[in-house]
C-alpha positions as a Python dict, from the first residue, in 0.01 Angstrom:
ca = {
    (1, 'X'): (0, 0, 0),
    (2, 'X'): (157, -318, -140),
    (3, 'X'): (521, -343, -181),
    (4, 'X'): (589, -383, -573),
    (5, 'X'): (876, -567, -721),
    (6, 'X'): (940, -432, -1057),
    (7, 'X'): (989, -661, -1366),
    (8, 'X'): (1351, -809, -1375),
    (9, 'X'): (1365, -805, -994),
    (10, 'X'): (1731, -853, -878),
    (11, 'X'): (1638, -891, -500),
    (12, 'X'): (1494, -1188, -328),
    (13, 'X'): (1390, -1230, 38),
    (14, 'X'): (1652, -1405, 255),
    (15, 'X'): (1653, -1412, 641),
    (16, 'X'): (1408, -1157, 691),
    (17, 'X'): (1543, -900, 455),
    (18, 'X'): (1587, -826, 102),
    (19, 'X'): (1952, -916, -52),
    (20, 'X'): (2131, -992, -363),
    (21, 'X'): (2212, -1374, -416),
    (22, 'X'): (2568, -1438, -535),
    (23, 'X'): (2442, -1567, -867),
    (24, 'X'): (2239, -1259, -927),
    (25, 'X'): (2486, -1020, -795),
    (26, 'X'): (2762, -1148, -1051),
    (27, 'X'): (2492, -1130, -1314),
    (28, 'X'): (2435, -745, -1248),
    (29, 'X'): (2817, -702, -1228),
    (30, 'X'): (2866, -854, -1562),
    (31, 'X'): (2581, -638, -1707),
    (32, 'X'): (2742, -328, -1564),
    (33, 'X'): (3080, -411, -1666),
    (34, 'X'): (2940, -469, -2039),
    (35, 'X'): (2773, -139, -1998),
    (36, 'X'): (3116, 28, -1928),
    (37, 'X'): (3043, 115, -1572),
    (38, 'X'): (3366, 152, -1374),
    (39, 'X'): (3448, -40, -1072),
    (40, 'X'): (3395, 238, -820),
    (41, 'X'): (3066, 330, -993),
    (42, 'X'): (2966, -55, -954),
    (43, 'X'): (3043, -53, -578),
    (44, 'X'): (2824, 265, -531),
    (45, 'X'): (2532, 97, -727),
    (46, 'X'): (2565, -233, -528),
    (47, 'X'): (2570, -54, -208),
    (48, 'X'): (2245, 128, -342),
    (49, 'X'): (2075, -185, -415),
    (50, 'X'): (2138, -284, -41),
    (51, 'X'): (1980, 36, 80),
    (52, 'X'): (1681, 33, -125),
    (53, 'X'): (1505, -247, 63),
    (54, 'X'): (1655, -226, 410),
    (55, 'X'): (1398, -272, 689),
    (56, 'X'): (1313, -7, 928),
    (57, 'X'): (1209, 385, 902),
    (58, 'X'): (1465, 612, 827),
    (59, 'X'): (1434, 974, 703),
    (60, 'X'): (1696, 1265, 693),
    (61, 'X'): (1475, 1599, 673),
    (62, 'X'): (1737, 1735, 423),
    (63, 'X'): (1669, 1461, 193),
    (64, 'X'): (1282, 1527, 188),
    (65, 'X'): (1286, 1820, -77),
    (66, 'X'): (1545, 1630, -312),
    (67, 'X'): (1282, 1336, -301),
    (68, 'X'): (1022, 1569, -404),
    (69, 'X'): (1205, 1674, -730),
    (70, 'X'): (1137, 2053, -739),
    (71, 'X'): (1286, 2075, -1087),
    (72, 'X'): (1013, 1868, -1215),
    (73, 'X'): (722, 2112, -1053),
    (74, 'X'): (752, 2376, -1336),
    (75, 'X'): (575, 2183, -1617),
    (76, 'X'): (237, 2140, -1432),
    (77, 'X'): (271, 2479, -1274),
    (78, 'X'): (319, 2630, -1591),
    (79, 'X'): (63, 2449, -1759),
    (80, 'X'): (-202, 2555, -1479),
    (81, 'X'): (-106, 2922, -1559),
    (82, 'X'): (-160, 2861, -1912),
    (83, 'X'): (-506, 2722, -1838),
    (84, 'X'): (-583, 3024, -1638),
    (85, 'X'): (-460, 3256, -1880),
    (86, 'X'): (-647, 3109, -2186),
    (87, 'X'): (-972, 3177, -2023),
    (88, 'X'): (-937, 3551, -2044),
    (89, 'X'): (-1046, 3596, -1695),
    (90, 'X'): (-909, 3891, -1479),
    (91, 'X'): (-608, 3718, -1283),
    (92, 'X'): (-592, 4013, -1051),
    (93, 'X'): (-928, 3938, -928),
    (94, 'X'): (-875, 3575, -900),
    (95, 'X'): (-494, 3571, -746),
    (96, 'X'): (-598, 3344, -460),
    (97, 'X'): (-716, 3055, -684),
    (98, 'X'): (-419, 3094, -904),
    (99, 'X'): (-169, 3083, -612),
    (100, 'X'): (-363, 2772, -463),
    (101, 'X'): (-381, 2598, -813),
    (102, 'X'): (-4, 2658, -886),
    (103, 'X'): (63, 2493, -538),
    (104, 'X'): (-166, 2215, -598),
    (105, 'X'): (6, 2143, -938),
    (106, 'X'): (349, 2176, -840),
    (107, 'X'): (468, 2120, -467),
    (108, 'X'): (186, 1877, -410),
    (109, 'X'): (59, 1674, -683),
    (110, 'X'): (363, 1662, -893),
    (111, 'X'): (590, 1618, -587),
    (112, 'X'): (347, 1334, -475),
    (113, 'X'): (391, 1166, -827),
    (114, 'X'): (775, 1193, -777),
    (115, 'X'): (786, 1046, -429),
    (116, 'X'): (565, 770, -556),
    (117, 'X'): (770, 705, -850),
    (118, 'X'): (1108, 702, -646),
    (119, 'X'): (941, 413, -438),
    (120, 'X'): (835, 187, -708),
    (121, 'X'): (1132, 295, -927),
    (122, 'X'): (1401, 270, -624),
    (123, 'X'): (1597, -37, -773),
    (124, 'X'): (1617, 115, -1111),
    (125, 'X'): (1746, 450, -947),
    (126, 'X'): (1997, 250, -749),
    (127, 'X'): (2149, 160, -1106),
    (128, 'X'): (2077, 510, -1282),
    (129, 'X'): (2090, 760, -992),
    (130, 'X'): (2224, 605, -663),
    (131, 'X'): (2251, 946, -511),
    (132, 'X'): (1869, 960, -504),
    (133, 'X'): (1742, 966, -133),
    (134, 'X'): (1609, 595, -128),
    (135, 'X'): (1918, 429, -288),
    (136, 'X'): (2152, 671, -89),
    (137, 'X'): (1981, 547, 217),
    (138, 'X'): (1864, 866, 340),
    (139, 'X'): (1511, 774, 334),
    (140, 'X'): (1355, 430, 385),
    (141, 'X'): (1097, 292, 163),
    (142, 'X'): (826, 291, 439),
    (143, 'X'): (922, 676, 512),
    (144, 'X'): (883, 758, 147),
    (145, 'X'): (506, 623, 146),
    (146, 'X'): (431, 853, 453),
    (147, 'X'): (560, 1147, 264),
    (148, 'X'): (354, 1060, -25),
    (149, 'X'): (59, 1001, 180),
    (150, 'X'): (90, 1349, 349),
    (151, 'X'): (133, 1522, 14),
    (152, 'X'): (-193, 1354, -120),
    (153, 'X'): (-390, 1463, 192),
    (154, 'X'): (-279, 1803, 188),
    (155, 'X'): (-341, 1823, -183),
    (156, 'X'): (-696, 1708, -143),
    (157, 'X'): (-754, 1987, 122),
    (158, 'X'): (-609, 2256, -103),
    (159, 'X'): (-826, 2124, -410),
    (160, 'X'): (-1131, 2133, -191),
    (161, 'X'): (-1042, 2508, -128),
    (162, 'X'): (-1089, 2574, -476),
    (163, 'X'): (-1379, 2369, -569),
    (164, 'X'): (-1519, 2022, -496),
    (165, 'X'): (-1463, 1914, -841),
    (166, 'X'): (-1081, 1997, -852),
    (167, 'X'): (-1078, 1710, -571),
    (168, 'X'): (-1192, 1483, -812),
    (169, 'X'): (-928, 1596, -1077),
    (170, 'X'): (-668, 1558, -785),
    (171, 'X'): (-782, 1211, -717),
    (172, 'X'): (-764, 1147, -1104),
    (173, 'X'): (-414, 1273, -1079),
    (174, 'X'): (-326, 1043, -823),
    (175, 'X'): (-437, 735, -998),
    (176, 'X'): (-242, 841, -1321),
    (177, 'X'): (62, 858, -1112),
    (178, 'X'): (2, 515, -965),
    (179, 'X'): (-74, 372, -1306),
    (180, 'X'): (251, 517, -1436),
    (181, 'X'): (467, 380, -1183),
    (182, 'X'): (302, 99, -973),
    (183, 'X'): (143, -226, -1017),
    (184, 'X'): (-57, -367, -1194),
    (185, 'X'): (-17, -131, -1486),
    (186, 'X'): (336, 21, -1446),
    (187, 'X'): (296, 200, -1762),
    (188, 'X'): (658, 324, -1756),
    (189, 'X'): (784, -17, -1856),
    (190, 'X'): (662, 102, -2195),
    (191, 'X'): (766, 435, -2316),
    (192, 'X'): (486, 453, -2561),
    (193, 'X'): (209, 442, -2302),
    (194, 'X'): (426, 573, -1987),
    (195, 'X'): (524, 894, -2172),
    (196, 'X'): (151, 954, -2291),
    (197, 'X'): (48, 929, -1909),
    (198, 'X'): (294, 1192, -1801),
    (199, 'X'): (229, 1415, -2096),
    (200, 'X'): (-145, 1405, -2010),
    (201, 'X'): (-99, 1449, -1644),
    (202, 'X'): (169, 1708, -1654),
    (203, 'X'): (15, 1925, -1930),
    (204, 'X'): (-338, 1839, -2021),
    (205, 'X'): (-481, 1782, -1677),
    (206, 'X'): (-292, 2079, -1515),
    (207, 'X'): (-393, 2303, -1790),
    (208, 'X'): (-781, 2202, -1773),
    (209, 'X'): (-766, 2237, -1403),
    (210, 'X'): (-664, 2591, -1433),
    (211, 'X'): (-917, 2670, -1688),
    (212, 'X'): (-1186, 2520, -1468),
    (213, 'X'): (-1051, 2650, -1137),
    (214, 'X'): (-1093, 3010, -1245),
    (215, 'X'): (-1406, 2975, -1420),
    (216, 'X'): (-1552, 2711, -1230),
    (217, 'X'): (-1718, 2568, -1552),
    (218, 'X'): (-1651, 2377, -1868),
    (219, 'X'): (-1346, 2529, -2057),
    (220, 'X'): (-1363, 2648, -2414),
    (221, 'X'): (-1314, 2387, -2701),
    (222, 'X'): (-983, 2567, -2784),
    (223, 'X'): (-841, 2548, -2435),
    (224, 'X'): (-942, 2183, -2454),
    (225, 'X'): (-775, 2147, -2779),
    (226, 'X'): (-450, 2296, -2684),
    (227, 'X'): (-438, 2120, -2351),
    (228, 'X'): (-451, 1799, -2561),
    (229, 'X'): (-218, 1885, -2819),
    (230, 'X'): (71, 2004, -2584),
    (231, 'X'): (3, 1693, -2392),
    (232, 'X'): (79, 1478, -2696),
    (233, 'X'): (374, 1709, -2759),
    (234, 'X'): (511, 1634, -2412),
    (235, 'X'): (545, 1277, -2529),
    (236, 'X'): (844, 1380, -2712),
    (237, 'X'): (985, 1569, -2405),
    (238, 'X'): (946, 1265, -2188),
    (239, 'X'): (1139, 1070, -2465),
    (240, 'X'): (1433, 1310, -2422),
    (241, 'X'): (1423, 1267, -2055),
    (242, 'X'): (1464, 886, -2082),
    (243, 'X'): (1822, 925, -2237),
    (244, 'X'): (1977, 967, -1900),
    (245, 'X'): (1832, 636, -1800),
    (246, 'X'): (1950, 429, -2097),
    (247, 'X'): (2180, 202, -1916),
    (248, 'X'): (1966, 111, -1623),
    (249, 'X'): (1667, 74, -1842),
    (250, 'X'): (1847, -188, -2054),
    (251, 'X'): (1947, -381, -1743),
    (252, 'X'): (1623, -377, -1592),
    (253, 'X'): (1436, -453, -1916),
    (254, 'X'): (1230, -107, -1913),
    (255, 'X'): (1133, -51, -2287),
    (256, 'X'): (1164, 325, -2299),
    (257, 'X'): (1166, 483, -2645),
    (258, 'X'): (1536, 512, -2666),
    (259, 'X'): (1586, 135, -2563),
    (260, 'X'): (1325, 29, -2822),
    (261, 'X'): (1437, 257, -3107),
    (262, 'X'): (1788, 356, -3056),
    (263, 'X'): (1925, 699, -2961),
    (264, 'X'): (1916, 853, -3302),
    (265, 'X'): (1569, 737, -3409),
    (266, 'X'): (1421, 833, -3065),
    (267, 'X'): (1557, 1199, -3113),
    (268, 'X'): (1419, 1214, -3438),
    (269, 'X'): (1071, 1099, -3309),
    (270, 'X'): (1076, 1340, -3024),
    (271, 'X'): (1152, 1659, -3231),
    (272, 'X'): (874, 1540, -3485),
    (273, 'X'): (615, 1481, -3205),
    (274, 'X'): (707, 1822, -3052),
    (275, 'X'): (708, 1997, -3381),
    (276, 'X'): (384, 1850, -3479),
    (277, 'X'): (211, 1956, -3186),
    (278, 'X'): (329, 2303, -3215),
    (279, 'X'): (224, 2324, -3572),
    (280, 'X'): (-137, 2198, -3473),
    (281, 'X'): (-150, 2481, -3200),
    (282, 'X'): (-36, 2752, -3468),
    (283, 'X'): (-335, 2608, -3676),
    (284, 'X'): (-574, 2704, -3405),
    (285, 'X'): (-437, 3033, -3371),
    (286, 'X'): (-473, 3112, -3748),
    (287, 'X'): (-835, 2997, -3730),
    (288, 'X'): (-872, 3227, -3430),
    (289, 'X'): (-755, 3508, -3629),
    (290, 'X'): (-462, 3579, -3381),
    (291, 'X'): (-200, 3700, -3615),
    (292, 'X'): (36, 3834, -3356),
    (293, 'X'): (55, 3524, -3145),
    (294, 'X'): (65, 3330, -3478),
    (295, 'X'): (362, 3478, -3585),
    (296, 'X'): (543, 3456, -3252),
    (297, 'X'): (471, 3078, -3227),
    (298, 'X'): (606, 3029, -3576),
    (299, 'X'): (932, 3217, -3485),
    (300, 'X'): (963, 2990, -3155),
    (301, 'X'): (936, 2671, -3367),
    (302, 'X'): (1185, 2799, -3624),
    (303, 'X'): (1428, 2878, -3346),
    (304, 'X'): (1391, 2506, -3242),
    (305, 'X'): (1492, 2353, -3570),
    (306, 'X'): (1869, 2419, -3574),
    (307, 'X'): (1867, 2299, -3217),
    (308, 'X'): (1694, 1980, -3294),
    (309, 'X'): (1950, 1919, -3593),
    (310, 'X'): (2239, 1923, -3323),
    (311, 'X'): (2027, 1699, -3099),
    (312, 'X'): (1962, 1443, -3372),
    (313, 'X'): (2350, 1453, -3458),
    (314, 'X'): (2458, 1363, -3094),
    (315, 'X'): (2152, 1228, -2913),
    (316, 'X'): (2306, 1108, -2610),
    (317, 'X'): (2513, 1393, -2535),
    (318, 'X'): (2269, 1665, -2628),
    (319, 'X'): (1946, 1523, -2481),
    (320, 'X'): (1980, 1693, -2147),
    (321, 'X'): (2114, 2017, -2335),
    (322, 'X'): (1804, 2015, -2566),
    (323, 'X'): (1558, 1951, -2268),
    (324, 'X'): (1697, 2265, -2101),
    (325, 'X'): (1705, 2484, -2389),
    (326, 'X'): (1520, 2370, -2685),
    (327, 'X'): (1207, 2273, -2466),
    (328, 'X'): (1220, 2586, -2302),
    (329, 'X'): (1086, 2746, -2653),
    (330, 'X'): (825, 2474, -2666),
    (331, 'X'): (706, 2571, -2302),
    (332, 'X'): (699, 2936, -2407),
    (333, 'X'): (487, 2858, -2692),
    (334, 'X'): (240, 2741, -2475),
    (335, 'X'): (183, 3053, -2307),
    (336, 'X'): (192, 3225, -2636),
    (337, 'X'): (-105, 3018, -2761),
    (338, 'X'): (-295, 3036, -2442),
    (339, 'X'): (-274, 3400, -2491),
    (340, 'X'): (-379, 3372, -2857),
    (341, 'X'): (-716, 3193, -2769),
    (342, 'X'): (-825, 3440, -2515),
    (343, 'X'): (-1186, 3547, -2587),
}
């Protein structure tokens, strides 16, 4: 695959390798200083920027799992399980499909999207997260592609074992991952589009894959509606996730929602999007006549409101906190709604 140099590139070829020119290095140092980055942190970042484009093949086995970011696997695995539950099929009779589907959604396809993103985002990560495997020099950019390719091939084989159509869905997932991180689209340069793609991939595609895998047929209208609703709501979750990268995004001209709107307005927008999605899902439960799950979903939404008030008052400090605790209630609501629409 072609090597991609992001917009606002700091590195240029020189003597057969990528290195910083004195002028650009000073420009970066000035920007980091203006952002309040300490001298020690700046030195770590400069070393990371050297590491991300070093030639050769390097791979430390202990760095492979961190490259795949296991912490990010849960959302698509959970969405797949929600899709399975929403069908009303007997899970005990289909445990093998559930197991393979969860493996496909998380440790394979989600991990693939993370390794691909780390390759294309290696210079942004050098500023925001210099301890990531590629900026830290533990895995070279060429080795990261080998890992990505291995995950894609393994993912396709597991998808094929579920149903041939699931291979097509997995292929769409690969295309969405590349559209998010790589050229020519690189949707993550704009938070409005990038967050939408991630929401659709992590929640919608995974949810519908679960529904299709266990029934091997077209999901119900309620299942499709919930998959879309919670995908759109995940746009707010991704906006909160972008708070940790504000410094690097500002320097590298990545138009995340917090960069475009400012921290407070971005937090307000994220909360509104997540709340509206849950209200839409609750409406489906009411129409379906699932009163018990409707009450539970309403209580989960109400419990998020005081937490959102804290988030909006201190967005930069509380974004990570809310993503850990407030978002958990949103995720639980997904399963509650999946149970509520069962035939």
